[in-house]
Every structure is written in structure tokens, then in C-alpha cells.
N, C-alpha and C positions, 0 to 999 in steps of 0.2 A: 582395399577399395577406396577410391577417392570420394570425398564429399562433393555433392552437387551444390553449387551456389547459384542463386538467381542473380545473374549479371544485369539483365535489363527486364523491365516489367513485361509480364505476359498478359495478353488480352484474350479473354474468352468470351464467347457469345452464347447467351442463353435466350432462346426465343429471338426477339428483335433487339434485345438490349446487349450492350457490350460492357464487360467488367474488366478492370485492370487489377492485376495482382501485383503488389509491390513487395519488396523485401522488408521484413520486420526485424529490427534489431532490439534486443532487450538489454537493459542496463545490467551491469555485473550484480551478482548476488552473494559474493563471498562474505560481506559484513553481516548481512541479515541472516544468512545460513548459520553463522556462529551463534546466533541467539536462539536458534532451534525452537524448542517447545514453547518457550516464553512468548515468542512472536505469535504463534497460533492461539495460545491461551489468551493473550492480550486482545486479539481480534474478536475472540468469542465473548470475553467478559465485557469489553467496551462497546462493541458494535453488534454482537449476536451473529457474527460471521464465522462459519465453520471452516472455511478454507479460502485462500486467495493466492494469486500470483504475486509474490513479493520480490522486490529487488532492492538494491542499496539506495535507490532514489525514491522508494515508496515513502509516502508521508501521511500524516493524519488527514490531510486534505483529500486524499484519494478515497477515504472511507466515510467522511462526515457529511456527505451531500445527499440531498434529495432532488431528483430531477422531475420536473413537471413537463411532460412531453406535450401536453396540450398547449401550454403557454410558452414552451421552449425556454424555460428558466431553470436555473440551478440555485438551490438554497443551501448554503453552508451552515452547519450547526457546530462550528468549532468550539465556541464557548461551552456548549453543553458537553461536548466530548472531553474538554479539558477539566471540567468540574467532575465528570464521572471518573476520569483517571485519578484525580486527587482523592476522591471518595474511596475508590477501590484499592489503590496502591499507596495512598498517603504521601504522594509526591506531586510537586508543581512542575510541570514541563513547559509552561507557556513561554519561557524565555529561549527555548531551543530554536535556533534558526531553521526556518523551513519546516519545522515540526516533523523532521525525518524520523521514521520509525525506529531504525536501529539505534539512534541517539536517545530516543525516548526510552527504549528498552534498557539501554546501558544505565540511564539514570535510575530507573526502577530497580534494576539489579543491585546497583551500588547502594541505594537507599535500604534495601532489604538486607544486604550483607552487614550494614552498620547496625541494623535493628537486632540481629541475632547475637546472643551472648557468646 
């Protein structure tokens, strides 16, 4: 059976409003998948999140924000998240470019491997 792909946007009408459905493409996930259980443990321990869609482009910035819908503002709490990571895992990740999650997890894993006898 051939896969169906959405070649051009589909317009649907609900009531008097028209909505356009566009194709969504996700970034690859092969690097984050290799970190497996550690990735989801990290999200729970640092942010209190039990599950999330993670890709190789997922970063700390995706999870450290608070959205104020009334004022249409976003407040990032990156410094607080970095302090929490250091407290929980004993590792500084602030120098990781883009604060990409799989790179943060690699640093945590490497740090813990060196801690064990």
C-alpha cells in the first residue's frame, strides 16, 4: 500500500470559517531516541513533565518558558533550569550551543560514567 502524502494544502470549511491544513514535518529523532529513558527522566526531574514529543532539535528552550496569554508574552526561565540541572545532575551545561537536549543528556551521561568506580 502506498503512503498518502499531502502535496498541497487542504481547505476545510467549518461553519462560516475556512481552515487550511498544511503538511507538518518533524525533525529526525535518531539521536534523542538513543538517549531513551534518560531523556524522559530528565524532563520529569527538571520540568515535571511526564511526556513530550522529542526530536534531535529539541532544546531546553522548548520547555523552560511560561506563556502569558493575556499579555501575549513569553518568559524564559533558562537560568533557573540550568541551576536545577546542576543541582540534580552535578553538571554545568550552560556552554552547550543551543542547549540541545541530546547534547545535554550526553554530558550528563558522561559525567555520571566518570563518577562511578
